[in-house]
All heavy atoms as a GROMACS GRO file, in nm:
protein
  534
    1PHE      N    1  11.885   6.790   7.914
    1PHE     CA    2  11.843   6.926   7.944
    1PHE      C    3  11.931   6.988   8.052
    1PHE      O    4  11.967   7.104   8.042
    1PHE     CB    5  11.696   6.926   7.985
    1PHE     CG    6  11.645   7.062   8.023
    1PHE    CD1    7  11.618   7.157   7.926
    1PHE    CD2    8  11.626   7.097   8.155
    1PHE    CE1    9  11.572   7.284   7.959
    1PHE    CE2   10  11.580   7.222   8.190
    1PHE     CZ   11  11.553   7.315   8.092
    2LYS      N   12  11.962   6.910   8.155
    2LYS     CA   13  12.043   6.964   8.263
    2LYS      C   14  12.182   7.003   8.214
    2LYS      O   15  12.238   7.103   8.259
    2LYS     CB   16  12.053   6.865   8.378
    2LYS     CG   17  11.924   6.846   8.451
    2LYS     CD   18  11.940   6.747   8.566
    2LYS     CE   19  11.807   6.726   8.635
    2LYS     NZ   20  11.816   6.630   8.745
    3GLY      N   21  12.238   6.924   8.122
    3GLY     CA   22  12.369   6.957   8.068
    3GLY      C   23  12.367   7.088   7.990
    3GLY      O   24  12.457   7.171   8.004
    4MET      N   25  12.265   7.106   7.908
    4MET     CA   26  12.253   7.230   7.831
    4MET      C   27  12.231   7.350   7.924
    4MET      O   28  12.282   7.458   7.901
    4MET     CB   29  12.140   7.221   7.730
    4MET     CG   30  12.169   7.128   7.615
    4MET     SD   31  12.321   7.169   7.528
    4MET     CE   32  12.279   7.325   7.457
    5LEU      N   33  12.154   7.328   8.030
    5LEU     CA   34  12.131   7.435   8.125
    5LEU      C   35  12.262   7.474   8.194
    5LEU      O   36  12.290   7.593   8.216
    5LEU     CB   37  12.028   7.392   8.229
    5LEU     CG   38  11.989   7.495   8.334
    5LEU    CD1   39  11.928   7.618   8.269
    5LEU    CD2   40  11.892   7.435   8.434
    6CYS      N   41  12.345   7.375   8.226
    6CYS     CA   42  12.476   7.405   8.287
    6CYS      C   43  12.564   7.485   8.193
    6CYS      O   44  12.630   7.581   8.235
    6CYS     CB   45  12.545   7.274   8.326
    6CYS     SG   46  12.472   7.194   8.468
    7PHE      N   47  12.565   7.448   8.064
    7PHE     CA   48  12.645   7.524   7.967
    7PHE      C   49  12.591   7.666   7.952
    7PHE      O   50  12.668   7.762   7.939
    7PHE     CB   51  12.648   7.454   7.832
    7PHE     CG   52  12.744   7.339   7.827
    7PHE    CD1   53  12.700   7.214   7.786
    7PHE    CD2   54  12.877   7.355   7.861
    7PHE    CE1   55  12.788   7.108   7.781
    7PHE    CE2   56  12.965   7.250   7.856
    7PHE     CZ   57  12.920   7.125   7.817
    8PHE      N   58  12.461   7.680   7.951
    8PHE     CA   59  12.401   7.813   7.939
    8PHE      C   60  12.440   7.900   8.060
    8PHE      O   61  12.478   8.017   8.044
    8PHE     CB   62  12.249   7.801   7.929
    8PHE     CG   63  12.178   7.933   7.933
    8PHE    CD1   64  12.183   8.019   7.825
    8PHE    CD2   65  12.106   7.972   8.045
    8PHE    CE1   66  12.119   8.142   7.828
    8PHE    CE2   67  12.042   8.094   8.049
    8PHE     CZ   68  12.048   8.177   7.940
    9MET      N   69  12.429   7.844   8.180
    9MET     CA   70  12.464   7.920   8.300
    9MET      C   71  12.613   7.954   8.302
    9MET      O   72  12.652   8.063   8.345
    9MET     CB   73  12.424   7.842   8.425
    9MET     CG   74  12.274   7.821   8.439
    9MET     SD   75  12.182   7.973   8.451
    9MET     CE   76  12.226   8.025   8.614
   10LEU      N   77  12.697   7.862   8.257
   10LEU     CA   78  12.840   7.889   8.250
   10LEU      C   79  12.868   8.003   8.153
   10LEU      O   80  12.945   8.095   8.183
   10LEU     CB   81  12.916   7.764   8.208
   10LEU     CG   82  13.066   7.780   8.187
   10LEU    CD1   83  13.134   7.813   8.319
   10LEU    CD2   84  13.124   7.653   8.127
   11ASP      N   85  12.804   8.000   8.037
   11ASP     CA   86  12.823   8.106   7.938
   11ASP      C   87  12.775   8.240   7.991
   11ASP      O   88  12.843   8.342   7.972
   11ASP     CB   89  12.748   8.070   7.809
   11ASP     CG   90  12.770   8.174   7.701
   11ASP    OD1   91  12.887   8.207   7.674
   11ASP    OD2   92  12.670   8.223   7.646
   12MET      N   93  12.662   8.242   8.060
   12MET     CA   94  12.612   8.367   8.116
   12MET      C   95  12.706   8.420   8.224
   12MET      O   96  12.729   8.541   8.234
   12MET     CB   97  12.472   8.348   8.175
   12MET     CG   98  12.366   8.320   8.070
   12MET     SD   99  12.352   8.449   7.946
   12MET     CE  100  12.286   8.580   8.041
   13GLY      N  101  12.763   8.332   8.304
   13GLY     CA  102  12.859   8.375   8.406
   13GLY      C  103  12.985   8.432   8.345
   13GLY      O  104  13.038   8.533   8.392
   14LEU      N  105  13.035   8.369   8.239
   14LEU     CA  106  13.154   8.420   8.172
   14LEU      C  107  13.128   8.556   8.107
   14LEU      O  108  13.211   8.646   8.112
   14LEU     CB  109  13.203   8.319   8.068
   14LEU     CG  110  13.259   8.189   8.124
   14LEU    CD1  111  13.285   8.090   8.011
   14LEU    CD2  112  13.385   8.215   8.203
   15LEU      N  113  13.012   8.569   8.046
   15LEU     CA  114  12.975   8.698   7.985
   15LEU      C  115  12.964   8.807   8.090
   15LEU      O  116  13.012   8.919   8.071
   15LEU     CB  117  12.842   8.683   7.910
   15LEU     CG  118  12.789   8.808   7.842
   15LEU    CD1  119  12.881   8.850   7.728
   15LEU    CD2  120  12.649   8.784   7.791
   16THR      N  121  12.904   8.775   8.203
   16THR     CA  122  12.891   8.872   8.311
   16THR      C  123  13.028   8.913   8.365
   16THR      O  124  13.053   9.030   8.393
   16THR     CB  125  12.806   8.814   8.424
   16THR    OG1  126  12.678   8.779   8.371
   16THR    CG2  127  12.788   8.914   8.536
   17GLY      N  128  13.116   8.816   8.378
   17GLY     CA  129  13.251   8.847   8.426
   17GLY      C  130  13.327   8.938   8.333
   17GLY      O  131  13.400   9.027   8.377
   18ARG      N  132  13.308   8.918   8.203
   18ARG     CA  133  13.376   9.005   8.105
   18ARG      C  134  13.320   9.146   8.105
   18ARG      O  135  13.390   9.242   8.077
   18ARG     CB  136  13.364   8.944   7.965
   18ARG     CG  137  13.457   8.829   7.940
   18ARG     CD  138  13.462   8.795   7.793
   18ARG     NE  139  13.334   8.749   7.742
   18ARG     CZ  140  13.297   8.622   7.728
   18ARG    NH1  141  13.379   8.526   7.764
   18ARG    NH2  142  13.179   8.590   7.681
   19ARG      N  143  13.193   9.160   8.137
   19ARG     CA  144  13.130   9.292   8.132
   19ARG      C  145  13.121   9.360   8.268
   19ARG      O  146  13.049   9.457   8.286
   19ARG     CB  147  12.990   9.279   8.072
   19ARG     CG  148  12.996   9.231   7.928
   19ARG     CD  149  12.862   9.226   7.866
   19ARG     NE  150  12.810   9.360   7.857
   19ARG     CZ  151  12.686   9.387   7.817
   19ARG    NH1  152  12.606   9.291   7.784
   19ARG    NH2  153  12.645   9.512   7.812
   20MET      N  154  13.194   9.311   8.366
   20MET     CA  155  13.189   9.366   8.501
   20MET      C  156  13.235   9.511   8.505
   20MET      O  157  13.189   9.590   8.587
   20MET     CB  158  13.273   9.281   8.595
   20MET     CG  159  13.247   9.310   8.740
   20MET     SD  160  13.080   9.268   8.793
   20MET     CE  161  13.096   9.094   8.814
   21SER      N  162  13.325   9.549   8.415
   21SER     CA  163  13.373   9.688   8.416
   21SER      C  164  13.262   9.785   8.374
   21SER      O  165  13.266   9.902   8.412
   21SER     CB  166  13.493   9.702   8.323
   21SER     OG  167  13.455   9.673   8.189
   22ASP      N  168  13.164   9.739   8.297
   22ASP     CA  169  13.052   9.826   8.260
   22ASP      C  170  12.966   9.863   8.379
   22ASP      O  171  12.895   9.963   8.376
   22ASP     CB  172  12.964   9.758   8.154
   22ASP     CG  173  13.036   9.740   8.022
   22ASP    OD1  174  13.137   9.810   7.999
   22ASP    OD2  175  12.991   9.657   7.940
   23LEU      N  176  12.973   9.782   8.484
   23LEU     CA  177  12.893   9.810   8.603
   23LEU      C  178  12.937   9.940   8.670
   23LEU      O  179  12.856  10.010   8.730
   23LEU     CB  180  12.904   9.694   8.702
   23LEU     CG  181  12.817   9.700   8.825
   23LEU    CD1  182  12.670   9.703   8.785
   23LEU    CD2  183  12.844   9.582   8.914
   24ARG      N  184  13.062   9.976   8.657
   24ARG     CA  185  13.110  10.101   8.717
   24ARG      C  186  13.048  10.223   8.651
   24ARG      O  187  13.029  10.327   8.714
   24ARG     CB  188  13.262  10.108   8.706
   24ARG     CG  189  13.331  10.008   8.796
   24ARG     CD  190  13.482  10.028   8.796
   24ARG     NE  191  13.545   9.929   8.880
   24ARG     CZ  192  13.598   9.816   8.837
   24ARG    NH1  193  13.594   9.786   8.708
   24ARG    NH2  194  13.653   9.730   8.920
   25LYS      N  195  13.013  10.210   8.522
   25LYS     CA  196  12.955  10.324   8.450
   25LYS      C  197  12.808  10.346   8.489
   25LYS      O  198  12.764  10.458   8.507
   25LYS     CB  199  12.965  10.301   8.300
   25LYS     CG  200  13.106  10.290   8.249
   25LYS     CD  201  13.107  10.254   8.103
   25LYS     CE  202  13.249  10.222   8.058
   25LYS     NZ  203  13.252  10.165   7.924
   26THR      N  204  12.732  10.238   8.497
   26THR     CA  205  12.588  10.250   8.521
   26THR      C  206  12.546  10.182   8.650
   26THR      O  207  12.429  10.152   8.668
   26THR     CB  208  12.510  10.189   8.405
   26THR    OG1  209  12.546  10.050   8.395
   26THR    CG2  210  12.538  10.260   8.275
   27GLY      N  211  12.637  10.157   8.740
   27GLY     CA  212  12.609  10.078   8.860
   27GLY      C  213  12.503  10.135   8.951
   27GLY      O  214  12.416  10.063   8.998
   28LEU      N  215  12.506  10.264   8.976
   28LEU     CA  216  12.411  10.324   9.068
   28LEU      C  217  12.268  10.313   9.016
   28LEU      O  218  12.176  10.281   9.090
   28LEU     CB  219  12.448  10.470   9.095
   28LEU     CG  220  12.360  10.543   9.196
   28LEU    CD1  221  12.368  10.476   9.331
   28LEU    CD2  222  12.400  10.688   9.206
   29PHE      N  223  12.250  10.338   8.888
   29PHE     CA  224  12.116  10.327   8.830
   29PHE      C  225  12.065  10.184   8.838
   29PHE      O  226  11.949  10.161   8.874
   29PHE     CB  227  12.117  10.374   8.684
   29PHE     CG  228  11.987  10.345   8.613
   29PHE    CD1  229  11.875  10.421   8.638
   29PHE    CD2  230  11.978  10.240   8.523
   29PHE    CE1  231  11.755  10.395   8.575
   29PHE    CE2  232  11.858  10.213   8.459
   29PHE     CZ  233  11.747  10.289   8.484
   30LEU      N  234  12.151  10.087   8.806
   30LEU     CA  235  12.107   9.947   8.808
   30LEU      C  236  12.072   9.901   8.948
   30LEU      O  237  11.973   9.829   8.968
   30LEU     CB  238  12.216   9.857   8.749
   30LEU     CG  239  12.238   9.869   8.599
   30LEU    CD1  240  12.354   9.781   8.556
   30LEU    CD2  241  12.113   9.834   8.523
   31VAL      N  242  12.150   9.941   9.046
   31VAL     CA  243  12.121   9.903   9.184
   31VAL      C  244  11.990   9.968   9.230
   31VAL      O  245  11.905   9.902   9.292
   31VAL     CB  246  12.238   9.940   9.277
   31VAL    CG1  247  12.201   9.924   9.422
   31VAL    CG2  248  12.360   9.855   9.244
   32ALA      N  249  11.973  10.095   9.201
   32ALA     CA  250  11.849  10.164   9.239
   32ALA      C  251  11.728  10.103   9.169
   32ALA      O  252  11.623  10.084   9.231
   32ALA     CB  253  11.860  10.313   9.206
   33PHE      N  254  11.743  10.071   9.042
   33PHE     CA  255  11.634  10.009   8.968
   33PHE      C  256  11.601   9.872   9.025
   33PHE      O  257  11.484   9.838   9.043
   33PHE     CB  258  11.674   9.995   8.820
   33PHE     CG  259  11.566   9.938   8.733
   33PHE    CD1  260  11.468  10.019   8.682
   33PHE    CD2  261  11.562   9.803   8.703
   33PHE    CE1  262  11.368   9.968   8.601
   33PHE    CE2  263  11.464   9.750   8.624
   33PHE     CZ  264  11.366   9.833   8.572
   34GLY      N  265  11.702   9.795   9.056
   34GLY     CA  266  11.682   9.660   9.108
   34GLY      C  267  11.617   9.658   9.245
   34GLY      O  268  11.553   9.560   9.282
   35ILE      N  269  11.632   9.764   9.321
   35ILE     CA  270  11.572   9.769   9.454
   35ILE      C  271  11.434   9.837   9.449
   35ILE      O  272  11.338   9.788   9.510
   35ILE     CB  273  11.665   9.843   9.552
   35ILE    CG1  274  11.789   9.758   9.578
   35ILE    CG2  275  11.593   9.873   9.683
   35ILE    CD1  276  11.896   9.828   9.658
   36CYS      N  277  11.423   9.947   9.378
   36CYS     CA  278  11.301  10.027   9.382
   36CYS      C  279  11.185   9.970   9.299
   36CYS      O  280  11.071   9.969   9.347
   36CYS     CB  281  11.330  10.170   9.336
   36CYS     SG  282  11.439  10.257   9.449
   37ILE      N  283  11.210   9.927   9.179
   37ILE     CA  284  11.102   9.885   9.091
   37ILE      C  285  11.026   9.764   9.144
   37ILE      O  286  10.903   9.763   9.140
   37ILE     CB  287  11.154   9.864   8.947
   37ILE    CG1  288  11.204   9.996   8.890
   37ILE    CG2  289  11.048   9.803   8.857
   37ILE    CD1  290  11.100  10.105   8.881
   38PRO      N  291  11.092   9.659   9.195
   38PRO     CA  292  11.012   9.550   9.253
   38PRO      C  293  10.926   9.593   9.371
   38PRO      O  294  10.814   9.545   9.388
   38PRO     CB  295  11.117   9.448   9.297
   38PRO     CG  296  11.234   9.474   9.212
   38PRO     CD  297  11.234   9.621   9.189
   39LEU      N  298  10.977   9.687   9.453
   39LEU     CA  299  10.896   9.735   9.565
   39LEU      C  300  10.776   9.815   9.517
   39LEU      O  301  10.666   9.802   9.572
   39LEU     CB  302  10.983   9.821   9.658
   39LEU     CG  303  11.094   9.747   9.731
   39LEU    CD1  304  11.182   9.845   9.807
   39LEU    CD2  305  11.037   9.642   9.823
   40ILE      N  306  10.795   9.895   9.414
   40ILE     CA  307  10.684   9.973   9.358
   40ILE      C  308  10.581   9.879   9.296
   40ILE      O  309  10.459   9.894   9.318
   40ILE     CB  310  10.737  10.074   9.254
   40ILE    CG1  311  10.817  10.183   9.324
   40ILE    CG2  312  10.623  10.135   9.173
   40ILE    CD1  313  10.895  10.272   9.231
   41ASN      N  314  10.628   9.780   9.220
   41ASN     CA  315  10.535   9.685   9.159
   41ASN      C  316  10.461   9.602   9.264
   41ASN      O  317  10.344   9.570   9.247
   41ASN     CB  318  10.610   9.592   9.063
   41ASN     CG  319  10.645   9.662   8.934
   41ASN    OD1  320  10.602   9.773   8.908
   41ASN    ND2  321  10.726   9.597   8.854
   42ALA      N  322  10.528   9.566   9.372
   42ALA     CA  323  10.462   9.492   9.479
   42ALA      C  324  10.353   9.578   9.544
   42ALA      O  325  10.244   9.528   9.573
   42ALA     CB  326  10.563   9.446   9.583
   43GLY      N  327  10.383   9.704   9.566
   43GLY     CA  328  10.283   9.795   9.622
   43GLY      C  329  10.162   9.808   9.532
   43GLY      O  330  10.047   9.806   9.578
   44LEU      N  331  10.188   9.820   9.402
   44LEU     CA  332  10.076   9.826   9.307
   44LEU      C  333   9.998   9.695   9.306
   44LEU      O  334   9.875   9.696   9.296
   44LEU     CB  335  10.129   9.857   9.166
   44LEU     CG  336  10.182   9.998   9.144
   44LEU    CD1  337  10.244  10.011   9.006
   44LEU    CD2  338  10.071  10.100   9.163
   45GLY      N  339  10.067   9.584   9.317
   45GLY     CA  340  10.000   9.454   9.322
   45GLY      C  341   9.911   9.441   9.443
   45GLY      O  342   9.800   9.386   9.435
   46ILE      N  343   9.957   9.491   9.558
   46ILE     CA  344   9.875   9.488   9.679
   46ILE      C  345   9.750   9.573   9.662
   46ILE      O  346   9.639   9.530   9.695
   46ILE     CB  347   9.957   9.535   9.801
   46ILE    CG1  348  10.062   9.431   9.836
   46ILE    CG2  349   9.866   9.561   9.921
   46ILE    CD1  350  10.162   9.477   9.939
   47LEU      N  351   9.769   9.693   9.608
   47LEU     CA  352   9.653   9.782   9.588
   47LEU      C  353   9.552   9.724   9.490
   47LEU      O  354   9.431   9.728   9.514
   47LEU     CB  355   9.701   9.918   9.538
   47LEU     CG  356   9.780  10.003   9.638
   47LEU    CD1  357   9.830  10.130   9.571
   47LEU    CD2  358   9.693  10.036   9.758
   48ILE      N  359   9.600   9.667   9.381
   48ILE     CA  360   9.510   9.610   9.281
   48ILE      C  361   9.437   9.488   9.337
   48ILE      O  362   9.315   9.474   9.320
   48ILE     CB  363   9.588   9.574   9.152
   48ILE    CG1  364   9.633   9.702   9.082
   48ILE    CG2  365   9.502   9.490   9.058
   48ILE    CD1  366   9.731   9.679   8.969
   49SER      N  367   9.512   9.399   9.403
   49SER     CA  368   9.448   9.278   9.455
   49SER      C  369   9.350   9.311   9.567
   49SER      O  370   9.246   9.245   9.580
   49SER     CB  371   9.553   9.178   9.502
   49SER     OG  372   9.631   9.233   9.605
   50TYR      N  373   9.379   9.411   9.647
   50TYR     CA  374   9.285   9.454   9.750
   50TYR      C  375   9.162   9.517   9.686
   50TYR      O  376   9.050   9.496   9.730
   50TYR     CB  377   9.353   9.553   9.844
   50TYR     CG  378   9.265   9.596   9.959
   50TYR    CD1  379   9.241   9.511  10.066
   50TYR    CD2  380   9.207   9.722   9.961
   50TYR    CE1  381   9.161   9.551  10.171
   50TYR    CE2  382   9.126   9.763  10.066
   50TYR     CZ  383   9.103   9.676  10.170
   50TYR     OH  384   9.023   9.716  10.275
   51GLY      N  385   9.184   9.593   9.580
   51GLY     CA  386   9.074   9.660   9.511
   51GLY      C  387   8.978   9.565   9.443
   51GLY      O  388   8.857   9.592   9.437
   52ILE      N  389   9.027   9.451   9.395
   52ILE     CA  390   8.937   9.357   9.328
   52ILE      C  391   8.888   9.249   9.423
   52ILE      O  392   8.813   9.160   9.382
   52ILE     CB  393   9.002   9.294   9.203
   52ILE    CG1  394   9.128   9.217   9.238
   52ILE    CG2  395   9.030   9.400   9.098
   52ILE    CD1  396   9.191   9.146   9.118
   53GLY      N  397   8.928   9.256   9.550
   53GLY     CA  398   8.872   9.169   9.653
   53GLY      C  399   8.926   9.028   9.655
   53GLY      O  400   8.851   8.934   9.683
   54LEU      N  401   9.054   9.009   9.629
   54LEU     CA  402   9.113   8.876   9.635
   54LEU      C  403   9.130   8.832   9.780
   54LEU      O  404   9.139   8.914   9.871
   54LEU     CB  405   9.249   8.875   9.566
   54LEU     CG  406   9.251   8.896   9.415
   54LEU    CD1  407   9.394   8.898   9.364
   54LEU    CD2  408   9.172   8.789   9.343
   55GLY      N  409   9.139   8.701   9.800
   55GLY     CA  410   9.168   8.648   9.932
   55GLY      C  411   9.314   8.670   9.967
   55GLY      O  412   9.394   8.712   9.883
   56VAL      N  413   9.350   8.638  10.090
   56VAL     CA  414   9.485   8.666  10.138
   56VAL      C  415   9.589   8.587  10.059
   56VAL      O  416   9.692   8.640  10.017
   56VAL     CB  417   9.497   8.635  10.289
   56VAL    CG1  418   9.640   8.652  10.336
   56VAL    CG2  419   9.404   8.724  10.369
   57GLY      N  420   9.565   8.459  10.034
   57GLY     CA  421   9.660   8.377   9.960
   57GLY      C  422   9.674   8.422   9.816
   57GLY      O  423   9.786   8.429   9.762
   58ASP      N  424   9.562   8.452   9.752
   58ASP     CA  425   9.567   8.502   9.615
   58ASP      C  426   9.634   8.638   9.608
   58ASP      O  427   9.706   8.668   9.513
   58ASP     CB  428   9.426   8.510   9.557
   58ASP     CG  429   9.360   8.375   9.540
   58ASP    OD1  430   9.435   8.276   9.520
   58ASP    OD2  431   9.237   8.367   9.548
   59MET      N  432   9.611   8.720   9.709
   59MET     CA  433   9.674   8.853   9.715
   59MET      C  434   9.826   8.840   9.724
   59MET      O  435   9.899   8.912   9.656
   59MET     CB  436   9.620   8.932   9.834
   59MET     CG  437   9.665   9.076   9.839
   59MET     SD  438   9.605   9.166   9.984
   59MET     CE  439   9.430   9.166   9.958
   60LEU      N  440   9.871   8.746   9.808
   60LEU     CA  441  10.014   8.724   9.822
   60LEU      C  442  10.075   8.677   9.692
   60LEU      O  443  10.180   8.728   9.648
   60LEU     CB  444  10.042   8.623   9.934
   60LEU     CG  445  10.187   8.584   9.953
   60LEU    CD1  446  10.268   8.703  10.001
   60LEU    CD2  447  10.199   8.469  10.049
   61LEU      N  448  10.012   8.581   9.627
   61LEU     CA  449  10.064   8.529   9.501
   61LEU      C  450  10.066   8.638   9.393
   61LEU      O  451  10.165   8.651   9.320
   61LEU     CB  452   9.980   8.410   9.454
   61LEU     CG  453  10.024   8.344   9.325
   61LEU    CD1  454  10.165   8.289   9.338
   61LEU    CD2  455   9.929   8.233   9.288
   62PHE      N  456   9.961   8.715   9.384
   62PHE     CA  457   9.956   8.822   9.285
   62PHE      C  458  10.064   8.927   9.311
   62PHE      O  459  10.129   8.976   9.219
   62PHE     CB  460   9.817   8.887   9.286
   62PHE     CG  461   9.798   8.990   9.180
   62PHE    CD1  462   9.787   8.954   9.047
   62PHE    CD2  463   9.793   9.125   9.211
   62PHE    CE1  464   9.770   9.049   8.948
   62PHE    CE2  465   9.776   9.220   9.115
   62PHE     CZ  466   9.764   9.182   8.982
   63THR      N  467  10.087   8.959   9.438
   63THR     CA  468  10.190   9.057   9.474
   63THR      C  469  10.329   9.007   9.437
   63THR      O  470  10.411   9.082   9.384
   63THR     CB  471  10.182   9.088   9.624
   63THR    OG1  472  10.051   9.138   9.653
   63THR    CG2  473  10.286   9.189   9.664
   64VAL      N  474  10.356   8.880   9.465
   64VAL     CA  475  10.486   8.822   9.430
   64VAL      C  476  10.506   8.822   9.279
   64VAL      O  477  10.614   8.854   9.228
   64VAL     CB  478  10.500   8.680   9.488
   64VAL    CG1  479  10.621   8.609   9.433
   64VAL    CG2  480  10.508   8.686   9.639
   65LEU      N  481  10.402   8.788   9.205
   65LEU     CA  482  10.412   8.789   9.059
   65LEU      C  483  10.433   8.931   9.006
   65LEU      O  484  10.511   8.952   8.912
   65LEU     CB  485  10.288   8.727   8.997
   65LEU     CG  486  10.276   8.576   9.016
   65LEU    CD1  487  10.139   8.529   8.966
   65LEU    CD2  488  10.386   8.503   8.945
   66CYS      N  489  10.366   9.027   9.064
   66CYS     CA  490  10.386   9.167   9.020
   66CYS      C  491  10.527   9.215   9.051
   66CYS      O  492  10.588   9.284   8.970
   66CYS     CB  493  10.284   9.258   9.089
   66CYS     SG  494  10.118   9.242   9.026
   67ALA      N  495  10.579   9.180   9.167
   67ALA     CA  496  10.713   9.225   9.204
   67ALA      C  497  10.818   9.160   9.115
   67ALA      O  498  10.917   9.223   9.078
   67ALA     CB  499  10.741   9.192   9.351
   68GLY      N  500  10.797   9.036   9.078
   68GLY     CA  501  10.895   8.965   8.995
   68GLY      C  502  10.887   9.000   8.849
   68GLY      O  503  10.979   8.970   8.772
   69ALA      N  504  10.781   9.065   8.806
   69ALA     CA  505  10.763   9.096   8.665
   69ALA      C  506  10.837   9.221   8.621
   69ALA      O  507  10.829   9.260   8.506
   69ALA     CB  508  10.614   9.111   8.634
   70SER      N  509  10.913   9.283   8.709
   70SER     CA  510  10.978   9.409   8.674
   70SER      C  511  11.096   9.391   8.580
   70SER      O  512  11.143   9.487   8.520
   70SER     CB  513  11.023   9.480   8.801
   70SER     OG  514  11.118   9.399   8.868
   71TYR      N  515  11.148   9.270   8.568
   71TYR     CA  516  11.266   9.247   8.486
   71TYR      C  517  11.234   9.189   8.350
   71TYR      O  518  11.322   9.160   8.273
   71TYR     CB  519  11.364   9.154   8.558
   71TYR     CG  520  11.405   9.209   8.691
   71TYR    CD1  521  11.361   9.153   8.808
   71TYR    CD2  522  11.488   9.321   8.697
   71TYR    CE1  523  11.399   9.205   8.929
   71TYR    CE2  524  11.526   9.374   8.818
   71TYR     CZ  525  11.481   9.314   8.934
   71TYR     OH  526  11.518   9.366   9.054
   72ILE      N  527  11.105   9.168   8.323
   72ILE     CA  528  11.066   9.104   8.196
   72ILE      C  529  11.056   9.208   8.087
   72ILE      O  530  11.001   9.312   8.106
   72ILE     CB  531  10.934   9.028   8.212
   72ILE    CG1  532  10.952   8.917   8.314
   72ILE    CG2  533  10.884   8.973   8.080
   72ILE    CD1  534  10.825   8.844   8.348
   0.00000   0.00000   0.00000
């Protein structure tokens, strides 16, 4: 499994390197999306978890999961 994972990561890195010039076309949008959407989702996660009365640890976990779900 580790060997296949290494090949997969190598292939993804090579693909990213070949498509680096596309970043100049849409770079500002991607950077703004990558910064803003996780923060917005984390804020929503805090509000929702506070609204349903979760404990502090559960609230933190829910917020992290909400912030990380923006790329799925």
